[in-house]
N, C-alpha and C positions, 0 to 999 in steps of 0.2 A: 403149582404149576402156572407156566404162561399159557395163555389164550392162542389162536391162532394169528390174530392181526398183530402181538408182540412178536410170535416167529417171523411174520412176513418182515416187521418192521428192522427184526435184528438180521434178516438175510438179505435185506435191502441195504442196511449199513455194512454188510460185509462185502456185498457186491461193489458198494462205494469206494470200498477201503482197498479192494483188490485192483480196481481202477486208477486210483490215487496213487498206489504202490508201483503200478506199471507206469506211470504217466511221470514218477519221480524218477524212476529208473533210466528212463528215457532222456529227461533232462540231464541226469547225471551224465549219461554217455556222451551226450551232444556237448556239454562243458569240458568233459576229460577231452574229447576230441580236439576242441579249440585250444585247449592250455598245451595240448602235445603239439599241437602246427605252430602255436606261438614260440614254445621251447626250442622247436627244431629250428625256426627261423633264427633267434637268438642264438644258438648253437653258432650255425655259419656265419653270423655276424662277428661273434667273437673268435672263431676259429680264422677268419680272413682280417684280422685286426679293425675292423671297420666300425668307426663310431658315428651314426648317421647323423648325430646333433651336431657335431663337428663339420661333418659333410655339407649338412644343409646352411650352414652359416658362411660357407666360401662364398666369394665372389663368384656371381653366376648360377649359382644353385637354382634361384627363381625363375630366372630366362629357362633353365635347361627343364626344369619341372614344367615351364609353360609349354616349351616345345614337344615335350612329351604327351602332354594333355593334347596338343594339335594332332599329332601323330595318331594318336589313341581315337580321336574322333575320326578322322580321315578311314583308318582300317575298319571302324565301325559302321560307317557310311558305304563302305564297299561292301560288307558282308551283308548288310542290309538290302543292298539292291542285287546281291547275287541271291540272297534269298526269294526275293521279288520275281527276279527272272527265272528261277528253277520250277517255280510253282506253275 
């Protein structure tokens, strides 16, 4: 027969196993969600016949991305300012 300390150790291991299984399920769910999101993006790129690599090799693509980054930084600054003013 097993002693009380052995039973406590077995229960502790079972509890740990439950936590690890729950963590594994959560990680699997997040990974599946990320994969689904990536698949949806590639689906639409394929449907619209867009090749991002070819598009980014075109003349002016670097400048276009830089312009978008500039616009994005302005929008972020305005949102930050708005949040500060609303407080």
